[in-house]
C-alpha positions in Angstrom: 12.6 2.1 -38.3 14.4 4.2 -40.6 12.1 7.1 -40.0 13.1 7.3 -36.2 16.6 7.6 -36.6 16.6 10.4 -39.0 17.2 14.2 -37.6 14.6 16.4 -37.3 14.7 19.1 -40.0 15.1 22.9 -39.0 12.3 25.3 -39.7 13.5 28.2 -42.2 10.5 30.4 -41.8 10.7 32.6 -38.7 7.1 32.3 -37.7 8.0 28.6 -37.8 11.1 28.7 -35.9 9.0 30.8 -33.1 6.3 27.7 -33.2 8.7 25.2 -32.6 10.2 27.3 -29.5 6.7 27.7 -28.1 5.8 24.0 -28.7 8.9 23.1 -26.8 7.5 25.1 -23.5 4.4 24.0 -24.0 4.9 20.5 -24.3 6.9 20.7 -21.1 4.2 22.4 -19.3 1.5 20.0 -20.5 3.7 17.0 -19.4 4.3 18.3 -16.2 0.7 18.9 -15.6 0.1 15.2 -16.6 2.4 14.0 -14.2 0.4 15.8 -11.6 -2.6 14.2 -12.5 -1.2 10.5 -12.5 0.7 11.5 -8.9 -3.1 12.7 -7.6 -4.6 9.7 -8.9 -1.8 7.5 -7.7 -2.3 9.0 -4.1 -5.9 8.3 -3.9 -5.6 4.8 -5.2 -3.0 3.9 -2.8 -5.1 5.5 0.5 -8.0 3.0 -1.3 -5.9 0.2 -1.1 -4.7 0.6 2.3 -8.5 0.9 3.2 -8.0 4.6 5.0 -11.3 6.1 3.9 -10.4 9.6 5.6 -7.0 9.9 3.6 -8.7 8.5 0.5 -11.2 11.4 0.8 -8.8 14.2 1.5 -6.4 12.9 -1.3 -9.9 12.7 -3.6 -10.7 16.6 -2.9 -7.3 17.6 -3.8 -7.2 15.2 -6.9 -10.5 16.8 -7.9 -8.9 20.2 -8.3 -6.0 18.9 -10.2 -8.3 16.8 -12.6 -10.6 19.8 -13.2 -8.0 22.3 -14.1 -6.5 20.1 -16.4 -9.9 19.6 -18.3 -10.3 23.0 -18.0 -7.1 23.7 -20.0 -7.9 21.3 -22.5 -5.3 18.6 -22.1 -7.9 16.3 -21.2 -11.5 16.0 -22.5 -14.0 16.9 -19.8 -15.5 13.4 -20.3 -12.2 11.7 -19.2 -11.9 14.0 -16.1 -15.5 13.3 -15.3 -14.9 9.5 -15.9 -11.8 9.6 -13.5 -13.6 11.6 -10.8 -16.3 9.3 -10.8 -14.4 6.1 -10.9 -12.2 7.3 -8.1 -15.2 8.3 -6.1 -16.8 4.9 -6.5 -13.6 3.3 -5.2 -13.9 5.5 -1.9 -17.5 4.6 -1.5 -16.7 1.0 -1.6 -14.4 1.2 1.0 -17.1 1.4 3.5 -18.9 -1.4 2.2 
């Protein structure tokens, strides 16, 4: 609405300007990691959809490290990481059944 069209105010205090510069860098890094997370999950899900258990297991191994690293950095909560890993492993186990 009206608030969305307002221009962002510049910070006057030097420490605030530095914080704004740092936020831009941190936001870019976090966005890249979230994108890497989503890509890793999608690769596992594609392998599961194809029914290729070996490929899904390999993709899951790489996805596990990506998920854990993101949880360790605090981008996602550890419980969210555990939930994603659990659901992916359950889908991989369901291929054999």
